[in-house]
N, C-alpha and C positions, 0 to 999 in steps of 0.2 A: 623126286629124292635129290637131297642136299648133301655133297660129301662133306664127311668129317675130317677134321684135321687133328694132328697129333698135338698134345699140348704139353709145353717144355717148362717145368719149375724148378730153377736153380739147378740146372743141367741135368735133370732127370726127366725122360720123356715119358709121359703117362698115356695109358690106352683112352681114346675119347669116350668109350662105352662104361667101363669100371672103374677107370682112374688108377688102375693097378700099373706098378712101374713095369717098363720094359727095355731089354737090353739092347743098346744101341747097334751092337753088333750083328741081331738077328732083324733089323729092320732093313728093308730094300724096297726100291721102287717095283712097281707091278704095272707094265706097259699095257698089257691086255686088258687088266681090271680097269685102268684107267681109261682106256678107250670106251669099256663098257659103261663106265659111269658118265663119261662127258656124252655119251649118245642117248643118255636117258631124257624124256620130254619132262618140262617142268613149266609151271606159269613165272611171271614177273613177279620179283620179290614186292611188288608195289599193288599186287592186284586187289588186295583190299582196299587201296586207296583209289582204285578206279582205273587201273592199266589192264587193258585186255591181251597184251601179248604173251604168248605161249611159243614154247620151241626147245631145242636142245640146249642141255647145260652149257655146250661148248660156244654156243651161240649168245649166251647171257650178259657177257661182259661188252660186248658189241651193241646189245640192245640197251644197256643201261647207259651206254655213251650218248644215245639220243631220246631216251625214255622221259617223257614230260613229267613225271612224278618223281625222278629221280633227285635226291637233293644234292646240290653244288654251290661251291662258294660263289660269292660274288665277283665278276671279272674285273671290277674297280677295287678290289682289296679293301672292302669297307666293314670286314669281320661278320657280314651278315651271310647266313646260309639258308638256301630255300629251293623250292622245287623249278625244275628247269622251265617249265610252263609259266610260273609266275616271274620268272627272270626279267623279261622285257619292261614290265610294267615297274618293277624295282629300278631297274638301271634306269628309266625314264623319267621317274617323277621322284622316287622314294629313296634312292641310293645317295647318301651324304658326300659321296666322292664323286657324284655326276658332275659334268661341266654343264653349266647354264648361262647364258647370255641374257643380259637386262635389255628388255625391250625398249627401255627409255634412254639408258646412258651407254648401250651396246657393250659395257664392261663384261668380262668372263668370269663366273664365280664358280667354285664348288656348290652342290647343293645345299650343305650345310652354311656356307657363308652367304649364299643367295637368301636363305631365310631371315637372315640379319639384315640385308640389304634391303629386302622389300619392305614397304611403307616409309623408307628413310632416303630413297634414291633423290639426289638434288634435281635431276633433270624430269622427274615425273610430274605431269599436270595435274594440280589439285585446286580446290576451291578454298576461299577463304575462310578461317576457322570463324571469324566473326559474323559469317552469314551474310555479307555486303553483296555477294554474287558475283565478285571478280574470281577468274580463274587463272592460274600462272604456274611456272616451274616453282617446285617447292623451294629452290634455292632463293628466290626472291621474294617468299611469303614473309620472312621476318622484316624485311624493310618496308614491304606494303603495310605491314600491321603496324609499324612503327610510325610512318609519315604520310600513308598515302589512303588507308582505310577510312570511309566515313564511319565504320561503325566502331573504331577503336575508343578506347577509353581514354580519358585525358583529363588531368586535374584542373580545376579553376585556378586562374593565377592569384585570385584575391581570397577565396574562401578555402582553398585546397580540397574541396571535395569533389570525388571523381565524376564525370560525366560521359556520355556517349558524345562522340565529337560533333556529330551533325545535329545535337541540341544546346552545345553549349552557347552558343549564342542566345538563345533563348533564355537561358537559366542567368545571363548577365543582366537583363532587364530586372530582375528579382534578388540575384544575389546581395545578402546583406553586408559583404564587404566591399562592394563595388564602388569604387569611389565617385561621387557625385560633389557638384559645387554646393555651397550653402543657399538656400532658397532667397535668402534675404540679401545677396549679394554682399557680405560682408567683407570679402576680399580673402578668405581662408579658401587656399588652392583647393583642396581634396578631401572630402570627409567621406567615411565608410557610411553607407546608405543607412545602416541600423545605428550610428552614432549620432545623425542629424537630429532627433528630438533631444539629446543630452547637449548639443552643441547650441541649439535654440535655446534651451533653458539657462545653459552655465556659461556660456562662452561667447555665443553671437554678441556682437557689441550693438548691432542694428536691430535686436529682436526686442518686440514690444511686450513689457512687463507689466503686470497690475502690481499695485502699491503692495509692499508687505503688510499694510495695516487694512487689509481688504476686509478682513474678518471683522475688524473692527467698524467698517462701513466707509473707508476710503474707496472711491470709485476709479481714481487717478490710473491712467494707463499711459507710459511714456517709454522710448527706446532705453534700454539700458543705462547708456551713458548718461543720459537725463535724470536717473531714479536717484542719484546722490544729491542732487540739488534741491529736487522736490521733498526729499526727505528734511533736507536742511531748512527750507521754508515753511513747511507745514508742521513743526513740531509740536507747538500748542494745539493745531488742531487735533493732530494725532492723540495728543494726550489727552484731549477732552473725550474724543469717541472712545479710547480704551477706559476712562473713568465710567463712561455711560454703559459700555459694554460689561464692566465689573458690576456695575449697579444691576442691569438686567439679569446677570448670571446669579449674583446674589440672591433676587427674588424668585428666580427660578428654582434655587436650591432649596429656599424657604418652602416653596409650594411642593417641591417633591416630598421634603421631610414631612410635610403636614399630611401631603398624599400617604406616605409610607406608615406615619402614626395612625392614619384612619384606618389602614388594611390590617394593623393589628389590633384594634381594638375590639373586644368581644360585644357580639350582637344578638345575644339570646336573653338578655335581661338579668343576667347572674352574673355577680363578681365574686370572685373567692380571692382574696387578697392576702397574701403571705407576708407579715413583716418579721424579717428575720434580724437575727443580732439584737434580739429584744432588750436582754439586761444593759447593754451600752446605750440603746436609743431611750431607753426608760431614764437612765442617769442623764443622758443630754437634755432629756425634756425637763427634768427637775432642775438643772441648772440655767434654763432659759424659760422664762416665763411665757406660758401660753404656745408653747412650741407645737406646732401643727404638722404632721405627716400626711402627704395625700398619695390615694390609689391612682393605679390607671384608670382613665377614661372608659367607661363602657356605655353601650346603647341599649336602649329597652327592647328593642326588636330591631330588624332590618327597616333601613330608612326611618327609625325613632328617635326618640329623646336622647340627648346625649348627658351623661350623669357621671359623678365622681364622690366617693367616700373620702372622708379625711378622719384621722382620728388624734385625738391629745393623749399620750401616753400616760402624761401625768396630771391629766383632766383639765377641763375648762370651766369657768364660771364657778357654779355651786359644786362641781365636783374637782375643783383645783386641788391638785396634792393628795387625793384620797381616791379617785376614779379613774377609770379608763372612759373617755368620752368620744363618742361617734357623731358624725354628721353626713348627710349628704347634700348635694347643691347640683344645679340644673347648669350645665355647659352650653355655650353657643355651639349648635350642631351643624350639621352639612343640610339638614331636611328639615331646619325649624318653620319654615314658611309653608310648609305641607302639614304641619300638624296643629291639632286643637290645644288652646292656651286659656287657661292655666294647666299646668301640668297636675293631674289630680288622681293618679294611679297609687294603689297601696305599694308601701315599701316595708321590708322585712329586712332586719337587723338580725345577725347572729354571730357569737363567737364560739367557735367550733371546740367541741371537747376532743380533744386527741387520745384519749384512753382506747386501748383495744377492744374492739366491737365483741372479740370472743370471750375477754374477761368480765368485762362489764359493759352495761349500756351507756352509750355516750350521752350527757346531759347539756346540750347546748343552751347558753344564754341568748334568748330570742325576744325581741321587741318589735311590735308592727304598728305603723300610723298611717293614716290617710293626710294628704297635704290640704292644709288650709287655702282655699282658692284664693283667699284676699292677701294671704302672705305675699309680699312683693318678690321672694326669691322664687317663688314657682310660677311667675309670671315669664313670659317670653324673654330670653336674656339679650341684652343688647351685644353688639359685637365685640365690644370692649372688654367684657367681664372674662377672667381667666383664672385658673385654679390657685394663682398665688394672690388674689385679690383679697385681703383681709377683711375689706369692708362688705364681704358677700358670705358670712359665715352661713353655711347650709343649717337645714334643719336636723335635729336629731336629739342625742341623749348625754348631758352633760354627765350624768351618773350611770353610766351603761353599766358597769361592773366595778365594784370596789378592789382596791389592791389587794384586799385580804382575801377577798372570794376569788381571784382568780388564780391564787396559790394552791386552792383546795382541791382541784382536779388537774387532770393535763390538759388544762388551757394553754400553758406554757411547756412545750416540749421541745426538745433539741436547740432550746433558745430561741423559739420562733412561736408566733401565734397566727390563727388564721382567722379573719373577718370576712364574713359572707354578707352580701347584700342581692336583694332580689326584689324584683318589681313584677307585681300581677297585671298583665295587659290582657282585656278581654279577647276572646277567640275573633270577635267580628274584626278587631283593630288589625289583628295578623293576618286575616285573611285578605 
């Protein structure tokens, strides 16, 4: 049984049981009842927490003064309150107000200050952070890391890149900015290693140089200081070399141009030749007698005969001034030595009708002939024959179509005409 006390609120005493107000004059001590109460047996107020003490009420306060479960303030006045049995651990290890002595520097600290001191004590023995294996007091560590540690990083004096100190010597054997003497011993005191090739090429007075006309064929090689004299003494020789080089290059350009032209030539035995700006070209042909237009060359087949069509828009021979004349001729080809001569395959000319096939059936003008094997222009051509050689007029039709007939249908459309030439090559030749 726990004794109850009167409660007082704003000067009015209340019964602890029913909270009704009491008259102060009627309240008085009862020594007998108090003695009875204090003689009652009870358990410790911390019994539920594990305290096994039991005794009289009057002995409770004395017990609480030693009870291990009773909560008391820290004697170091650290604001902590804890059970008496936990107090030794707190006072020794956890209390921020406890006194602690550093084992390295012997300085005295409060527990709170010691936590900040741990890991920073200048007298504590620690290993080098660079893992060089050295151990020393912390206060000596910064000087060691700066000037003594073999694993410290240090910038290269020449290229400014950082290296571990014990490897920097090896780096200097490869450092691109490390100063080295000129290998030709020209007297330049020091050159960055990476600049040596440029020095030898542009600055070194004793470097051996090839003549600037080496591409033209000059093989002369001499020190840079002597090159000026060589150029002065060899002006005519160099000029001759350059002229020969230009001549060779011109020939190479001609050969390349011919190769490009050969690649663009048709090789399926059919040519469709568009003559655009027809009206102007017809007027030009009328103003110039026997004015001939030439088609692009074409081959009868792969590795075959090289042919070319020509046209006289204002006619030629018996068709002059009244007809369109068309001819075909044999040109020197790349594969003439592999072919049978004379040229003897059927040739067909067509002037193509450009009318819309959906509106009317096209009516092409077509003529076909077999070459006369006795005619000289179907013999193997000489290397000198060209498309501009007027003496080699091809075989064809001076009156292929009259100027009147060419206007009857859409042979001329959008101021252009199309002339088709095809050669029939036997399948066994193509195979």
